[in-house]
N, CA and C atoms as an extended XYZ file, in Angstrom:
306
Properties=species:S:1:pos:R:3:atomname:S:1:resname:S:1:resid:I:1 pbc="F F F"
N         0.842       -1.176        0.000 N   UNK     1
C         0.000        0.000        0.000 CA  UNK     1
C         0.883        1.232        0.000 C   UNK     1
N         0.572        2.174       -0.852 N   UNK     2
C         1.307        3.429       -0.895 CA  UNK     2
C         0.721        4.379        0.143 C   UNK     2
N         1.555        4.936        1.018 N   UNK     3
C         1.024        5.868        2.011 CA  UNK     3
C         0.592        7.172        1.353 C   UNK     3
N        -0.416        7.800        1.922 N   UNK     4
C        -0.836        9.105        1.425 CA  UNK     4
C        -0.042       10.172        2.168 C   UNK     4
N        -0.351       11.408        1.887 N   UNK     5
C         0.349       12.514        2.531 CA  UNK     5
C        -0.121       12.758        3.954 C   UNK     5
N        -1.293       12.248        4.302 N   UNK     6
C        -1.830       12.555        5.623 CA  UNK     6
C        -2.104       11.293        6.430 C   UNK     6
N        -2.031       11.463        7.716 N   UNK     7
C        -2.317       10.381        8.653 CA  UNK     7
C        -3.759        9.906        8.495 C   UNK     7
N        -4.706       10.838        8.434 N   UNK     8
C        -6.120       10.454        8.379 CA  UNK     8
C        -6.462        9.681        7.105 C   UNK     8
N        -5.900       10.075        5.971 N   UNK     9
C        -6.177        9.364        4.722 CA  UNK     9
C        -5.588        7.962        4.747 C   UNK     9
N        -4.382        7.824        5.278 N   UNK    10
C        -3.765        6.501        5.370 CA  UNK    10
C        -4.561        5.610        6.317 C   UNK    10
N        -5.068        6.185        7.416 N   UNK    11
C        -5.908        5.406        8.330 CA  UNK    11
C        -7.173        4.929        7.623 C   UNK    11
N        -7.790        5.780        6.820 N   UNK    12
C        -8.988        5.382        6.074 CA  UNK    12
C        -8.671        4.244        5.105 C   UNK    12
N        -7.530        4.323        4.441 N   UNK    13
C        -7.132        3.259        3.520 CA  UNK    13
C        -6.950        1.938        4.265 C   UNK    13
N        -6.322        1.996        5.429 N   UNK    14
C        -6.124        0.784        6.224 CA  UNK    14
C        -7.459        0.225        6.706 C   UNK    14
N        -8.367        1.087        7.119 N   UNK    15
C        -9.697        0.626        7.550 CA  UNK    15
C       -10.384       -0.117        6.398 C   UNK    15
N       -10.216        0.394        5.185 N   UNK    16
C       -10.779       -0.265        4.013 CA  UNK    16
C       -10.170       -1.628        3.749 C   UNK    16
N        -8.991       -1.864        4.292 N   UNK    17
C        -8.314       -3.160        4.141 CA  UNK    17
C        -8.531       -4.069        5.354 C   UNK    17
N        -9.448       -3.675        6.236 N   UNK    18
C        -9.806       -4.538        7.354 CA  UNK    18
C        -9.138       -4.225        8.679 C   UNK    18
N        -8.364       -3.171        8.750 N   UNK    19
C        -7.727       -2.781       10.012 CA  UNK    19
C        -8.722       -1.917       10.788 C   UNK    19
N        -9.715       -2.580       11.371 N   UNK    20
C       -10.885       -1.895       11.912 CA  UNK    20
C       -10.745       -1.439       13.361 C   UNK    20
N        -9.912       -2.091       14.137 N   UNK    21
C        -9.820       -1.782       15.566 CA  UNK    21
C        -8.817       -0.660       15.831 C   UNK    21
N        -9.008        0.010       16.963 N   UNK    22
C        -8.056        1.015       17.439 CA  UNK    22
C        -7.321        0.440       18.638 C   UNK    22
N        -6.000        0.489       18.582 N   UNK    23
C        -5.186        0.020       19.695 CA  UNK    23
C        -4.627        1.206       20.465 C   UNK    23
N        -4.539        1.042       21.768 N   UNK    24
C        -3.861        2.005       22.631 CA  UNK    24
C        -2.558        1.375       23.088 C   UNK    24
N        -1.553        2.185       23.191 N   UNK    25
C        -0.236        1.700       23.578 CA  UNK    25
C        -0.076        1.754       25.085 C   UNK    25
N         0.307        0.637       25.655 N   UNK    26
C         0.669        0.546       27.069 CA  UNK    26
C         2.157        0.224       27.117 C   UNK    26
N         2.829        0.448       28.242 N   UNK    27
C         4.275        0.182       28.281 CA  UNK    27
C         4.653       -1.249       27.914 C   UNK    27
N         3.777       -2.221       28.221 N   UNK    28
C         4.139       -3.620       27.989 CA  UNK    28
C         3.156       -4.391       27.114 C   UNK    28
N         2.175       -3.706       26.514 N   UNK    29
C         1.196       -4.387       25.672 CA  UNK    29
C         0.446       -3.384       24.802 C   UNK    29
N        -0.360       -3.919       23.887 N   UNK    30
C        -1.333       -3.116       23.157 CA  UNK    30
C        -2.694       -3.414       23.757 C   UNK    30
N        -3.540       -2.402       23.842 N   UNK    31
C        -4.867       -2.580       24.410 CA  UNK    31
C        -5.918       -2.221       23.366 C   UNK    31
N        -6.853       -3.129       23.144 N   UNK    32
C        -7.980       -2.906       22.240 CA  UNK    32
C        -9.209       -2.622       23.101 C   UNK    32
N        -9.641       -1.359       23.114 N   UNK    33
C       -10.755       -0.943       23.960 CA  UNK    33
C       -12.043       -1.659       23.567 C   UNK    33
N       -12.323       -1.746       22.275 N   UNK    34
C       -13.588       -2.330       21.806 CA  UNK    34
C       -13.776       -3.770       22.274 C   UNK    34
N       -12.685       -4.497       22.413 N   UNK    35
C       -12.767       -5.904       22.836 CA  UNK    35
C       -12.261       -6.129       24.258 C   UNK    35
N       -11.861       -5.041       24.934 N   UNK    36
C       -11.265       -5.139       26.272 CA  UNK    36
C       -10.203       -6.237       26.289 C   UNK    36
N        -9.247       -6.110       25.379 N   UNK    37
C        -8.252       -7.147       25.147 CA  UNK    37
C        -6.852       -6.558       25.186 C   UNK    37
N        -5.961       -7.214       25.906 N   UNK    38
C        -4.556       -6.819       25.955 CA  UNK    38
C        -3.738       -7.808       25.138 C   UNK    38
N        -2.868       -7.265       24.281 N   UNK    39
C        -2.006       -8.106       23.455 CA  UNK    39
C        -0.565       -7.938       23.891 C   UNK    39
N         0.040       -9.020       24.350 N   UNK    40
C         1.465       -9.024       24.679 CA  UNK    40
C         2.251       -8.963       23.369 C   UNK    40
N         3.513       -8.553       23.413 N   UNK    41
C         4.301       -8.424       22.178 CA  UNK    41
C         4.320       -9.675       21.304 C   UNK    41
N         4.302      -10.841       21.908 N   UNK    42
C         4.354      -12.069       21.108 CA  UNK    42
C         2.999      -12.419       20.473 C   UNK    42
N         1.943      -11.687       20.812 N   UNK    43
C         0.612      -11.977       20.280 CA  UNK    43
C         0.252      -11.166       19.038 C   UNK    43
N         1.067      -10.185       18.670 N   UNK    44
C         0.731       -9.370       17.508 CA  UNK    44
C         1.945       -9.182       16.621 C   UNK    44
N         1.677       -8.739       15.396 N   UNK    45
C         2.771       -8.408       14.493 CA  UNK    45
C         2.462       -7.083       13.806 C   UNK    45
N         3.521       -6.415       13.414 N   UNK    46
C         3.405       -5.147       12.702 CA  UNK    46
C         3.428       -5.455       11.209 C   UNK    46
N         2.345       -5.130       10.528 N   UNK    47
C         2.245       -5.389        9.093 CA  UNK    47
C         2.810       -4.241        8.259 C   UNK    47
N         2.687       -3.029        8.762 N   UNK    48
C         3.197       -1.859        8.035 CA  UNK    48
C         3.392       -0.709        9.013 C   UNK    48
N         4.330        0.170        8.676 N   UNK    49
C         4.621        1.352        9.489 CA  UNK    49
C         4.659        2.559        8.561 C   UNK    49
N         3.991        3.636        8.976 N   UNK    50
C         3.960        4.876        8.204 CA  UNK    50
C         4.351        6.027        9.129 C   UNK    50
N         5.265        6.851        8.680 N   UNK    51
C         5.729        7.975        9.494 CA  UNK    51
C         5.266        9.278        8.851 C   UNK    51
N         4.766       10.184        9.687 N   UNK    52
C         4.252       11.467        9.209 CA  UNK    52
C         4.904       12.603        9.980 C   UNK    52
N         5.209       13.681        9.274 N   UNK    53
C         5.736       14.892        9.898 CA  UNK    53
C         4.775       16.030        9.633 C   UNK    53
N         4.637       16.913       10.623 N   UNK    54
C         3.788       18.085       10.446 CA  UNK    54
C         4.349       18.989        9.361 C   UNK    54
N         3.476       19.617        8.561 N   UNK    55
C         3.944       20.445        7.447 CA  UNK    55
C         4.739       21.669        7.881 C   UNK    55
N         4.443       22.202        9.052 N   UNK    56
C         5.141       23.414        9.472 CA  UNK    56
C         6.158       23.169       10.574 C   UNK    56
N         6.096       22.011       11.207 N   UNK    57
C         6.987       21.738       12.332 CA  UNK    57
C         7.466       20.291       12.261 C   UNK    57
N         8.729       20.073       11.866 N   UNK    58
C         9.242       18.701       11.792 CA  UNK    58
C         9.188       17.959       13.124 C   UNK    58
N         9.103       18.693       14.237 N   UNK    59
C         9.003       18.044       15.544 CA  UNK    59
C         7.611       17.450       15.766 C   UNK    59
N         6.640       17.866       14.959 N   UNK    60
C         5.278       17.351       15.042 CA  UNK    60
C         5.214       16.067       14.221 C   UNK    60
N         5.631       14.962       14.839 N   UNK    61
C         5.760       13.699       14.123 CA  UNK    61
C         4.888       12.627       14.763 C   UNK    61
N         4.376       11.740       13.921 N   UNK    62
C         3.637       10.594       14.438 CA  UNK    62
C         3.913        9.385       13.563 C   UNK    62
N         3.662        8.224       14.145 N   UNK    63
C         3.834        6.958       13.444 CA  UNK    63
C         2.503        6.216       13.492 C   UNK    63
N         2.114        5.674       12.354 N   UNK    64
C         0.913        4.859       12.241 CA  UNK    64
C         1.347        3.423       11.986 C   UNK    64
N         0.862        2.518       12.815 N   UNK    65
C         1.168        1.094       12.673 CA  UNK    65
C        -0.081        0.347       12.222 C   UNK    65
N         0.071       -0.538       11.252 N   UNK    66
C        -0.970       -1.501       10.902 CA  UNK    66
C        -0.616       -2.779       11.660 C   UNK    66
N        -1.493       -3.197       12.564 N   UNK    67
C        -1.222       -4.291       13.500 CA  UNK    67
C        -2.191       -5.440       13.243 C   UNK    67
N        -1.681       -6.667       13.331 N   UNK    68
C        -2.569       -7.825       13.261 CA  UNK    68
C        -2.217       -8.817       14.363 C   UNK    68
N        -3.236       -9.536       14.787 N   UNK    69
C        -3.082      -10.630       15.745 CA  UNK    69
C        -3.734      -11.844       15.093 C   UNK    69
N        -2.975      -12.564       14.248 N   UNK    70
C        -3.555      -13.637       13.437 CA  UNK    70
C        -4.320      -14.690       14.231 C   UNK    70
N        -3.826      -15.072       15.381 N   UNK    71
C        -4.501      -16.095       16.171 CA  UNK    71
C        -5.843      -15.644       16.716 C   UNK    71
N        -6.083      -14.348       16.715 N   UNK    72
C        -7.326      -13.798       17.253 CA  UNK    72
C        -8.220      -13.207       16.170 C   UNK    72
N        -7.806      -13.326       14.910 N   UNK    73
C        -8.551      -12.730       13.799 CA  UNK    73
C        -8.836      -11.258       14.087 C   UNK    73
N        -7.779      -10.522       14.372 N   UNK    74
C        -7.891       -9.134       14.811 CA  UNK    74
C        -6.896       -8.281       14.041 C   UNK    74
N        -7.378       -7.172       13.484 N   UNK    75
C        -6.500       -6.215       12.810 CA  UNK    75
C        -6.942       -4.810       13.185 C   UNK    75
N        -5.950       -3.926       13.338 N   UNK    76
C        -6.277       -2.562       13.698 CA  UNK    76
C        -5.093       -1.640       13.522 C   UNK    76
N        -5.257       -0.423       14.018 N   UNK    77
C        -4.225        0.597       13.873 CA  UNK    77
C        -3.807        1.127       15.237 C   UNK    77
N        -2.577        1.588       15.268 N   UNK    78
C        -2.006        2.226       16.447 CA  UNK    78
C        -1.312        3.485       15.975 C   UNK    78
N        -1.608        4.608       16.625 N   UNK    79
C        -0.935        5.870       16.328 CA  UNK    79
C        -0.142        6.258       17.560 C   UNK    79
N         1.115        6.628       17.341 N   UNK    80
C         1.971        7.048       18.445 CA  UNK    80
C         2.800        8.242       17.996 C   UNK    80
N         3.199        9.039       18.958 N   UNK    81
C         4.120       10.135       18.673 CA  UNK    81
C         5.484        9.543       18.353 C   UNK    81
N         6.346       10.359       17.803 N   UNK    82
C         7.684        9.913       17.427 CA  UNK    82
C         8.704       10.807       18.106 C   UNK    82
N         9.829       10.226       18.478 N   UNK    83
C        10.908       11.024       19.070 CA  UNK    83
C        10.679       11.276       20.545 C   UNK    83
N        10.952       12.492       20.986 N   UNK    84
C        10.900       12.799       22.416 CA  UNK    84
C         9.497       12.695       22.993 C   UNK    84
N         8.469       12.770       22.155 N   UNK    85
C         7.094       12.697       22.639 CA  UNK    85
C         6.527       11.277       22.627 C   UNK    85
N         7.316       10.311       22.213 N   UNK    86
C         6.852        8.923       22.160 CA  UNK    86
C         6.573        8.398       23.565 C   UNK    86
N         5.605        7.503       23.645 N   UNK    87
C         5.267        6.894       24.929 CA  UNK    87
C         6.393        5.980       25.394 C   UNK    87
N         6.647        5.929       26.724 N   UNK    88
C         7.675        5.013       27.229 CA  UNK    88
C         7.217        3.562       27.091 C   UNK    88
N         8.153        2.698       26.676 N   UNK    89
C         7.827        1.295       26.432 CA  UNK    89
C         8.887        0.388       27.031 C   UNK    89
N         8.506       -0.860       27.258 N   UNK    90
C         9.503       -1.844       27.653 CA  UNK    90
C        10.368       -2.166       26.434 C   UNK    90
N        11.524       -2.742       26.672 N   UNK    91
C        12.432       -3.102       25.577 CA  UNK    91
C        11.769       -4.095       24.623 C   UNK    91
N        10.977       -5.011       25.163 N   UNK    92
C        10.292       -5.998       24.328 CA  UNK    92
C         9.280       -5.333       23.406 C   UNK    92
N         8.530       -4.369       23.926 N   UNK    93
C         7.563       -3.654       23.091 CA  UNK    93
C         8.283       -2.823       22.034 C   UNK    93
N         9.366       -2.164       22.404 N   UNK    94
C        10.130       -1.386       21.421 CA  UNK    94
C        10.625       -2.284       20.299 C   UNK    94
N        11.132       -3.454       20.655 N   UNK    95
C        11.632       -4.383       19.639 CA  UNK    95
C        10.497       -4.852       18.725 C   UNK    95
N         9.346       -5.147       19.292 N   UNK    96
C         8.216       -5.630       18.491 CA  UNK    96
C         7.700       -4.546       17.545 C   UNK    96
N         7.694       -3.308       18.002 N   UNK    97
C         7.215       -2.206       17.170 CA  UNK    97
C         8.308       -1.651       16.265 C   UNK    97
N         9.506       -2.176       16.393 N   UNK    98
C        10.642       -1.758       15.570 CA  UNK    98
C        10.877       -0.256       15.640 C   UNK    98
N        10.807        0.282       16.836 N   UNK    99
C        11.040        1.713       16.999 CA  UNK    99
C        12.522        2.015       16.878 C   UNK    99
N        12.866        3.084       16.191 N   UNK   100
C        14.278        3.472       16.147 CA  UNK   100
C        14.723        3.956       17.517 C   UNK   100
N        16.015        3.885       17.817 N   UNK   101
C        16.482        4.342       19.124 CA  UNK   101
C        16.196        5.815       19.326 C   UNK   101
N        15.969        6.190       20.577 N   UNK   102
C        15.695        7.599       20.908 CA  UNK   102
C        16.976        8.354       21.088 C   UNK   102
């Protein structure tokens, strides 16, 4: 999938491909509010990563993840800040999300 210029358009494209759930990032897991479900790092995989920068401020950065949990028939998206504004994570979560070093 080719990313669009905006976070919202790319999210819409992913939703059209079945990434219907919204995940929240916790230090040691992903949380799906709609299903009240916590996914440990070994329970999900990152299918795609898209990075966006604000048009007027390069510090205004975010990352969009397309996430799947094949054993649970679950796909969704996770949006996180990038750089100094990123949420703190365990080393295992950082490795699973393939975050670049801070």
